[in-house]
N, C-alpha and C positions, 0 to 999 in steps of 0.2 A: 966339563963337570959342573960348573956354576950354572950354565944354561939348563942342564939336565935336572939339577936340583930345583931350580925355579919352576920348571915345567911340572915336576913331581909334586911340588907344593900346591900349584894351581889345580892340578888334578885332584889332589886330596881335599882341598877346600871345596871345589865344585862338587865332588862326590858327597861330602858331608852335608852340603846344603841341599843337594838333590834327594838324598835318601834319609837324612836325619832330622830335618826340620818338619815340624807339624804346626798347624795352626790351632790355637785354643778356642777359636770361634766355632761354636756349635752350629750345625745346620738347623735352622728353626723348624724345618719339616721332618727332621730325623725321628722324633718321637711322636709324630702325629699319627693317630690311628687311621687305618685304611680298611676298606671292606673287600673281602674276598670270600664270599659265602660259598660253601660247598655246593656244587651243582646237583640238582635233583633233590635237594633237601627241602622239606616243607617247613615254612615259617608261619608264625602267627603274630598278630599285634597284641602285645601285652600291656601297652600304655599308649594312649593318645590324649594329650591335653591340648586344648585349643582355647586361647585367650583366658578364660576364667572358669573352664569346666572340663571335667573328665568325659571324653567322648569315645572311650575305648570300646564300648558296647556296639558302636556303629560298625566295627570291623569283626565282631565276634563270629560271624558265619563264614569268614573268608580264610582261605589258606593261600599263602604266597610262595612263589618260586622265583629265585634269582638264577636265571640260566646263564651259563658261561658265555653264550653268544650275545649277552647284553639284553636279552628279552626278560621282562618282568611280568609275571602272570599272577592274577588274582582269580581264585576259583571259589564259587559259591553255588552249592547245590548243582554241580555239574556244569554250570555256566562259566566259561573262561573269558576273562578280559585280559587282553595282551597289551603291554606297554613296553617301556624301556627302562634300563638302569645303567648308570655309568659312574665312575669315580673321577674326580677332578680336584684340583687345588686352586683355591681362590682366596685372596686377602689373607694369606698365611695359614689357612686351615684346609684340611682335607674335607671333601664334600662327597655326598652321595646324591646324585641327581636322579630323581624318580619321576616318571610320567606313566600314568595308567589310563585315565579316563577324564572326560570333561563333566561327568555326572557324580553327584555325591553318593556315597561317602568317599568313593575312591579318589575323587579329585582333591580331597584333603591331603592325600599323600604326595601330590605333585609339588615338587619343590627342589631346590638345591640345598639339601640339609647339611648342616655341619655335623661331622661324625664326632660324637663325644667319646664313645668307646665301641670297640668291635672285636669279637673273637668268634670262635667256631660255634658258640652257643647263643650269643646275643649281639644285637646291634642297637645302639642307643644314639638317637639323632635329635638335634634341636634346630630350630629356625634362628637365623641371626637377627631377626627383627627385635629391636630393643624395646619397642612400645608394648609388646605383649608376649607372654610365654607360650611357645608351641613346641611340643616334644612328641616324638614318635619312636616307640621301642618295639623291636622285633625279637622273638625268641624262637630258636630252632625247635621244631617238634620232634619228639623221640619216636 
């Protein structure tokens, strides 16, 4: 009886620790934004700031597509430039890695952007370079 009671107490204590204990330490990436744009939706650049000036107009003629396969397309007057997009985590932040072209203005989008905010309607990105401000914002076209 005494042995059975000790065993029951050990099981009770073990069960309590296994199921009842939680940690108060929050996962630092838990609330980080991520990017999961709807496939086949058209996007446009609504803001591109580089160093000290607004260069949004450089992207005015482009429509962008984030394909589920990781293909990133820029279309301008029927001409399609194909690149890649992917999400990753680096230095405690979620990132959107874009590569389109080695020629301007599309090469300005090539970076491992920090995701500031992202939802089904907009994606706001910034560069982590602290020496100058660079931001790129996309908005889903209706």
